N, C-alpha and C positions, 0 to 999 in steps of 0.2 A: 504493499500500500504506500503511495507517495505521500508527500507532505500535504498537498492539497486535500486528498481524499481522507487523510486522517483528520484534519481539521473539520471537514464535513461530517464525518461520522461522530467525532466528539460532540459537535453541535447537535446533532440528531439524538445522540444518547442522552444529552442534557435535556432536550425537549421531551424525550420519552418520560422522563420523571416530572414533567411539567416545570422545569426551570423558567424563570422569568427574566425578561430583558437580557437575553443572550446577544452579547456582541463579541466580534472578532477584530482583533488589532493586528495588522500585518506590520511587524516591527523589524523584518529582515533588513539588515544593513543599518538599523537605528539602534540596536542593542547588541552587546557582546554575549549575552547569555541565553537567547532564544530567538526564534523567528517568528512565532505566533503568541498571542496572548488571547485566551478566551475568558470572558467574565460573565458571569449570570448571578442570580440570586434566587433564593428560596423564600418561603413565607415564615419559616420557623426553623429552629435548630435541627428537628427531626427530619424535616424536608430537606435542609442543605445536606445533612449526612447521608439521606437516601439518594440524593443526586451524586454525591461524591462515590457512594459505595457502587452505584450503577456504572458510572464511568469507568471506575477501576475494574470492575468485573469484566466490562466489555473490552477494555484495553487488553486485559490479560488474554481473554478469548481470541482476540486479534493480533497477539504477539506484539503488542505495544509495551514497552518496559517503562514501568514507573520508577523513576530515580528517587523520589522523595515525596512524603505526603505530611503536610502539617496541618494541625489544628482540628483533627478528628474528634478530640476529647471535648472541646467546647462547642464546635460546630457552628460558630459565629461567623468564622472566616476560614474556610479550608483551601489550602494551596496544594495543588497536585502538579509535580515537576515530571514531564515527559520529554525532558532534554530540549527539543526544538519546539515544544508547545508547553506553555505553562497555563494552567487553569485555576482561576480564582472563582470560588463560590462563596457567596456572601449570604447572611440574613440581610434583610432590607435596610436595618438601622446601621449596620457597619459599612454596607455599600454606599449609603447616602453620606456617611461620616468621611470615610476615606477618598472617595471619588477617584480611584486609581487611574480610571480611563482618562482623567483630565492630565495626568503626568505626561501622556504622549501627545498632547496638543501644544507643546511648547514649540514656538516658531523656530525653525532651523537657525534664522540669523541670531537668534538669542544665545545659541550654543556657540562655543568657541574655546579657543585656548585662553586660559587665565594666566596673566604674566605675574610672576611673583613681585612683591613690593620690596623696596630696599630701604631700610630705616637708616 
């Protein structure tokens, strides 16, 4: 399965469990740590955990290796690292608070090399 197919499948698996507000950010060439970020939310901690469990189960069935999973105990924000795809599954309160999708809206001209200051 190529990268695009994997992203589409993960979005489908999240939708299978009624994840809300699913977005995909293509960050290839914009970050050093991944090519895609998928963000969604559930309505409660139990729902968030069910979405994550389903994605992890389907990934395993499709030979997609999970490198790390964080947040399963509290299930207010679960992060699944599939190397070239990072998945963030939030409860609505945490998603509204952190708004991580806004991190990638920084204008390219605002980025750049910071020169050291000399005292």
